[in-house]
C-alpha positions, 0 to 999 in steps of 0.5 A, a space after each residue: 500305620 504298620 510298623 515294619 522292624 528288620 534285624 540286620 542291614 546287610 544284603 537281605 535286610 537292606 533289600 528287604 527295607 527298601 522293598 517294603 518301602 516300595 508296597 507300602 509308603 506309609 509304613 514306619 519301618 525300623 532296622 537294628 544293625 548290631 555293627 556301628 555303620 550301616 552298610 559294608 560290603 564283605 564280598 569285597 574284603 579279599 580284593 581290599 587284602 590283595 590291594 585291588 580296592 585301595 582303601 578298605 573303609 571304602 567297603 563301608 557306607 551309610 544308610 540310604 536315605 528313604 522316607 519314614 525308614 530309622 537305621 539304628 546302628 550299634 544296636 542290638 536285638 536281644 529278644 522277641 517275644 512272638 505273642 507279643 509281637 515285641 522286640 527288646 533291643 539294647 543301644 551298644 553304646 550307652 546300654 539303654 535297653 528298649 521294646 518295640 512293638 511291630 506288626 511284622 518282623 524280618 530276621 536278616 541275621 546273616 551268618 558267622 564265620 565258622 572256625 573249628 576247635 583246633 588246638 591253637 586257633 585262638 593264638 594272635 594273627 589267626 583270622 576269619 575273613 567276614 567283617 571290615 574289621 577282620 580284613 583291616 586286622 589282615 592288612 595290618 598284619 601284612 608287614 610283619 608276615 612271610 608265610 601265610 596258611 589259607 585253611 579251606 578252599 571254597 571261593 572265600 580261601 581262594 580268594 585270600 590264598 591269591 590276595 596275600 600271595 599278590 601282597 608277596 607272602 609265601 601262601 599254601 592253601 590246606 583243604 580237607 577234601 581231595 578237591 578245591 572248591 567242592 561245592 561247586 565244581 567237580 574234580 576235574 574242572 577243580 584241577 584245572 583251578 588247581 594248576 592256575 593256582 600253582 602256576 602263579 605260585 600258591 602251594 596247595 595241599 589237598 586232603 589233608 586236616 589242619 591239626 594244630 596251630 602253634 606259637 606263643 601268643 602269635 602263630 608261628 607254624 601249623 601242623 598237617 597230617 603229613 608236615 609242618 608250615 611256618 606261618 606268621 598269618 593263618 586265615 581260616 576260610 572253612 565256611 560259615 554258619 546261620 546266626 540264628 541265636 535270637 530267633 532260637 531262644 524266641 521259638 522260631 523253628 529251624 530247619 535241617 540244614 540249621 537255617 530258619 525254616 521258612 514257606 515259600 513266602 518266606 514266613 516262619 512259624 512265628 505269626 508275622 516273622 519273616 526271615 530272608 539271607 544267610 540266616 535262612 534255610 532255602 531251597 534247591 530247585 533241582 534236588 528239592 531238598 533244602 539247602 543253605 545258599 548264602 550268596 549275597 544274591 540269594 540274600 537279595 532275592 530272599 530280601 525282596 520277597 519277605 520286604 513285600 510281605 512284611 508290608 502286606 504283599 504276597 510274594 513267592 520265593 522260588 528257590 534257589 541253583 546256587 548260582 556262584 561266580 569266584 575270581 583269582 588271578 585273572 580266571 573267572 570261576 563260575 557254576 549253576 545247578 548241581 556238582 555230579 556228586 551233589 546230583 548223585 546224592 540226590 538220586 540221580 544218574 548224571 551225564 556230562 560232557 566237558 569240553 575245552 575250546 576258545 572265548 574268541 577266534 584262534 587268530 586273534 590276539 586275545 583269544 583265550 581258552 575257555 573250559 565248559 561242563 554240562 550236566 543232564 538228567 539222562 531220561 529227559 535231557 534236561 540241565 541240572 548243572 554247568 561250571 565254566 572257567 575262563 579269563 572273561 565270559 564265565 560269569 554271564 555263561 553261568 547266569 545263561 545256564 540259571 536261566 536254562 535250568 529254570 526254564 527247564 531246557 534240554 542239551 538238545 535246546 541249548 545245541 540250538 540258541 541262537 547267539 551272536 558273533 564278532 571276532 573281538 567279542 566272541 567266537 562263531 562257535 559258542 562255547 555253551 553250544 560246543 558243550 551241549 554238542 559233545 553232550 549230545 554225543 555222549 547221550 546217543 
């Protein structure tokens, strides 16, 4: 009987376990999870802070009951011997150590929230948004706070800022780079999001670094390059890093991005050791370069491949476009592929077009603006990126653009796609087609 050991039980680990179970129904599967509970949904934490999810504990779930799958919670993997194919684990409740023999090992150790070395970063009421415990601590602190600073204007930073403002706090969003959401939007699209956030009362400081967090035991203010702001809560949302300590000590090779290096089957350099999820280096299908794609959707896709292959399959992971969506005050913010900056860094000379149209006919009561930006490479006019903003339909259009890019579609082909129309649902001119036609005019 094959013994598959999986370390970590978030999106990648959970998917790897369930996929391995389907590929080899006789295999014994042991999951090692450091947390005291089996499954959590960290993407829901900002919305629990904001109150949309009434009880943050609903983000925690027990492990699904699968035949021959044992999930050991409150258990930490402490060492791997890749030659003997053994893994040492420790029960965090009683301190008991044990060694497991494996036939295949899947590392799905995830990521950790990065805290930059800012003076005062360890003061009380300075938080990250990574675990349910982080979210609960922030919720507990809300009643005694009036001012909040969110450091980092990526997706988590945007969601956290909106959540705190909805709870009645005076919120400032601080981003070191000149534009918010720099990894997913071009500056012209990001400006529209920033305007939307300002209209809701969030103060935005771009191109400024946080120099110091001040307070006596507990945070009371922050110091930026140009001014000082009061703060009873500080949320640090400057990104996450791959959790690779276990792999590194075991001699598992890391890639250029700092994630675990894998091939198309998600095999590492160690025999019968696979990796998936946030801890793993992915591959951009457009630039052909290694990237970190620390998204739940990427982790699930990776988990399927790693789980299948650990169970004796031959699945292939093709790479990623980093298709991502976030939402603030009802505005969907979605993108896929590369931004203009990323395209130029990879050697492209992208041509783009940006259009602002309506989601429904102008006469229909719920017609709302929708903004679409498309990027192509100029030689063959193939799509390499897309960004969509709107109160409805942005995520679905980003998904469609991801498929179009995956299939090598050109701007000409996108302009000719067939689509549906009904006034209560969508306009007779699909916004993606409007954007593609604008792009073609530019290319000609």
